[in-house]
C-alpha positions in Angstrom: 53.2 101.4 42.1 53.0 97.6 42.2 56.7 97.5 43.2 56.0 99.8 46.2 53.1 97.6 47.2 55.2 94.5 46.9 57.9 96.0 49.2 55.3 97.1 51.7 53.7 93.7 51.9 57.1 92.0 52.2 58.0 94.3 55.1 54.7 93.7 56.9 55.0 89.9 56.4 58.6 90.0 57.8 57.2 91.8 60.9 54.7 88.9 61.4 57.6 86.9 62.7 58.8 89.6 65.1 59.6 88.7 68.7 57.5 91.8 69.7 53.8 90.9 70.0 53.0 94.6 69.5 54.9 94.7 66.2 53.1 91.5 65.1 49.7 92.9 65.8 50.4 96.2 64.1 51.5 94.3 61.0 48.4 92.1 61.0 46.2 95.2 61.3 48.0 96.9 58.4 47.6 93.7 56.3 43.9 93.7 57.1 43.4 97.3 56.0 45.4 96.7 52.8 43.5 93.6 51.9 40.2 95.3 52.5 40.8 98.5 50.6 43.2 97.4 47.9 42.1 94.3 45.9 45.5 94.1 44.1 47.2 93.6 47.5 45.3 90.4 48.2 47.4 88.3 45.8 50.6 89.9 46.9 49.8 89.0 50.6 48.7 85.5 49.6 51.9 84.8 47.7 54.2 86.4 50.2 54.2 83.6 52.7 51.7 85.3 55.0 49.0 82.7 54.9 50.6 80.1 57.2 51.4 82.8 59.8 47.9 84.3 59.6 46.4 80.9 60.0 48.5 80.1 63.0 47.4 83.4 64.5 43.9 82.1 64.9 45.3 80.1 67.8 46.7 83.2 69.4 45.6 84.3 72.9 45.2 87.8 71.6 41.6 88.7 70.6 42.8 91.6 68.5 45.3 89.4 66.6 42.6 86.8 66.0 40.1 89.3 64.7 42.5 91.0 62.3 44.1 87.8 61.1 40.8 86.1 60.3 39.5 89.3 58.6 42.6 89.4 56.5 42.0 85.7 55.5 38.4 86.6 54.6 39.5 89.5 52.4 42.2 87.3 50.7 39.6 84.5 50.1 37.7 86.8 47.7 40.3 86.4 45.0 42.7 83.7 46.2 40.6 80.7 47.4 42.9 78.1 46.0 45.9 79.4 47.8 43.9 79.7 51.0 42.5 76.2 50.9 46.0 74.8 50.2 47.3 76.4 53.4 48.1 73.7 55.9 45.8 73.7 58.9 43.5 76.4 57.7 40.2 74.5 58.3 41.5 73.3 61.7 42.3 76.9 62.6 38.9 78.2 61.5 37.2 75.4 63.4 39.2 76.3 66.5 38.1 79.9 66.3 34.4 79.0 65.8 34.5 76.8 68.9 36.6 79.0 71.1 34.6 80.2 74.1 36.7 83.4 74.4 36.5 84.3 70.7 34.8 87.6 70.0 31.5 87.7 68.0 33.4 89.5 65.3 35.9 86.7 65.0 33.2 84.0 64.9 31.2 85.9 62.3 34.3 86.4 60.1 35.4 82.8 60.4 31.9 81.7 59.2 32.0 84.2 56.4 35.4 82.9 55.3 34.0 79.4 55.2 31.1 80.6 53.1 33.5 82.3 50.7 35.5 79.1 50.3 32.3 77.1 49.8 31.6 79.1 46.6 34.0 76.6 45.0 32.2 73.3 44.2 35.1 71.0 45.0 35.6 72.5 48.4 32.2 71.6 49.6 32.8 67.9 50.3 36.2 68.8 52.0 34.7 71.3 54.4 31.5 69.2 54.9 33.6 66.3 56.0 34.9 68.3 58.9 32.3 67.4 61.4 33.7 69.8 64.0 33.1 72.7 61.6 29.5 71.6 60.9 28.9 71.1 64.6 30.3 74.6 65.4 28.1 76.3 62.8 25.0 74.5 64.1 26.0 75.5 67.6 26.1 79.2 66.6 22.6 79.2 65.2 21.4 77.3 68.3 23.0 79.7 70.8 20.4 82.3 72.0 23.3 84.7 72.7 24.6 84.7 69.1 24.3 88.1 67.4 22.1 88.2 64.3 25.1 88.8 62.0 26.9 85.7 63.4 23.7 83.6 62.8 23.3 84.9 59.3 26.9 84.1 58.4 26.7 80.7 60.0 23.5 80.0 58.0 25.2 81.0 54.8 28.1 78.6 55.5 25.7 75.8 56.3 23.9 76.6 53.0 27.2 76.2 51.2 27.9 72.9 52.9 24.3 71.6 52.1 24.8 72.2 48.4 26.9 69.0 48.3 24.2 66.3 48.7 26.4 63.8 50.6 27.0 66.5 53.4 23.3 66.6 54.2 23.1 63.4 56.2 26.1 64.6 58.4 24.3 67.9 59.0 21.1 66.0 60.0 23.1 63.7 62.3 24.5 66.7 64.0 21.1 68.2 64.7 20.7 70.9 62.0 17.0 70.4 61.4 15.8 71.0 64.9 18.2 74.0 65.2 16.9 75.5 61.9 13.2 75.1 62.7 13.8 76.5 66.2 15.2 79.6 64.5 12.2 79.8 62.1 9.6 79.5 64.9 11.3 81.6 67.6 13.4 84.2 65.8 11.0 85.9 63.4 13.5 88.3 61.8 12.8 88.2 58.1 16.4 87.8 56.9 17.2 85.1 59.3 14.0 83.1 58.5 14.8 83.4 54.8 18.3 82.1 55.2 17.2 79.3 57.6 14.5 78.1 55.2 17.0 78.1 52.3 19.1 75.6 54.3 16.0 73.7 55.3 15.1 73.3 51.6 18.6 71.9 50.8 18.7 69.4 53.7 15.2 68.2 52.8 16.8 66.7 49.7 18.1 63.7 51.7 16.3 60.5 52.7 17.4 60.8 56.3 15.5 64.1 56.6 12.1 62.6 56.7 12.1 61.3 60.3 13.6 64.5 61.6 11.1 66.7 59.8 8.3 64.7 61.4 10.0 64.8 64.9 10.0 68.7 64.9 6.6 69.0 63.1 8.5 70.6 60.3 5.9 70.0 57.6 3.3 71.9 59.6 5.7 74.8 60.0 6.5 74.9 56.3 2.7 74.9 55.5 2.2 77.8 58.0 5.0 79.7 56.2 3.0 79.4 52.9 -0.1 80.9 54.5 -0.3 84.6 53.6 -1.6 85.4 57.1 1.8 84.7 58.6 3.3 87.6 56.7 6.3 85.7 55.3 8.4 87.1 52.5 8.1 85.6 49.0 11.6 84.2 49.3 10.6 82.3 52.5 7.5 80.9 50.8 9.6 79.9 47.8 12.0 78.1 50.1 9.1 76.3 51.8 7.9 75.1 48.4 11.3 73.8 47.5 11.7 72.1 50.9 8.3 70.3 50.5 9.1 69.2 47.0 12.5 68.0 48.0 11.0 66.0 50.9 8.6 64.3 48.5 11.4 63.5 46.0 13.8 62.2 48.6 11.5 60.2 50.9 8.8 57.6 50.4 5.1 57.6 49.7 4.3 57.9 53.4 6.0 61.3 53.4 3.9 62.4 50.4 0.7 61.3 52.1 1.8 63.1 55.3 2.3 66.3 53.4 -1.0 66.0 51.7 -2.7 65.4 55.0 -1.2 68.5 56.7 -1.8 70.7 53.7 -4.4 73.4 54.3 -6.4 75.5 51.8 -4.4 78.6 52.9 -1.1 76.7 52.1 -2.5 75.7 48.7 -3.3 79.4 48.0 0.3 80.2 48.9 1.6 77.6 46.4 -0.7 78.8 43.7 0.5 82.4 44.2 4.1 81.3 43.6 3.0 79.4 40.5 1.6 82.8 39.2 4.0 85.3 40.7 7.2 83.6 41.8 10.6 83.5 40.3 11.0 81.3 37.2 12.7 78.5 39.1 10.1 78.7 41.9 7.2 78.7 39.5 8.3 75.4 38.1 8.7 73.8 41.6 5.4 75.2 42.9 3.6 73.9 39.8 5.1 70.4 40.5 4.1 70.6 44.1 0.6 71.8 43.3 0.0 68.9 41.0 0.8 66.5 43.8 -1.1 68.3 46.6 -4.1 69.4 44.7 -5.1 66.3 42.8 -2.3 63.8 42.6 -0.3 61.5 44.7 3.0 59.7 44.7 2.5 58.4 41.2 2.3 62.0 39.8 5.9 62.6 41.0 7.2 60.1 38.5 5.1 61.7 35.7 6.6 65.1 36.7 10.1 63.8 36.6 9.8 62.3 33.1 
């Protein structure tokens, strides 16, 4: 059976170099279906020499070729991330597709999802985060009012993966991620998108440069509102807000702590208290630390908590 699959893959990959565009596209579509429905085929395709050709196809003028090529790359990334990342020009090709005005929503969404899949690997986060054009393109997707919800969610997941590497956060802030994220939270309102946006907010808050940007967009007040039960936010959104506020306190100076204490309302305190009592185990610990600072302590308590 494996021998048959190997021959099939080899035949399809050979057709990728055909002079006939129709034959090329048919081959890419077949590879997409194989890589989607047959996990065993992913390694066969990755090791067959297809990756450079599929990568180059992202520069094609054919929308169908682009869509199917990037979908095949996404499927392959599930089990062959190292081979994919070592493919020459891959990140440039994904960046091109994300920024291409004529790219279909499906291609853009899948390119974002491919990046998120690669960002699962710790050592790829600094490499992808160093590509400012990729970070800019992902931020542009979440800023664009015409972006479909699925594209926004996949871009947010990719941004989250990038933000997990601390040194990427200042680049993200420099490229305007904070205002874009808070605009989503305030204007979008869809629970899943707000949850994903606040997850990224919580990560980028863990960076000294975040303080001024949070103040500029009244981000602290927004986070406090999200903690208020009357806004109807999900528990995940409220937990992300707690994480963001605590990260701001830990990353910035005493002025930020005082600012957070000043903006804090009794309704927000109730929200933090609820997470201490009913949140996930990780969130309970963070909420407890935040509550200590907001309810009775100050900047000095932060050092006691850290010890």
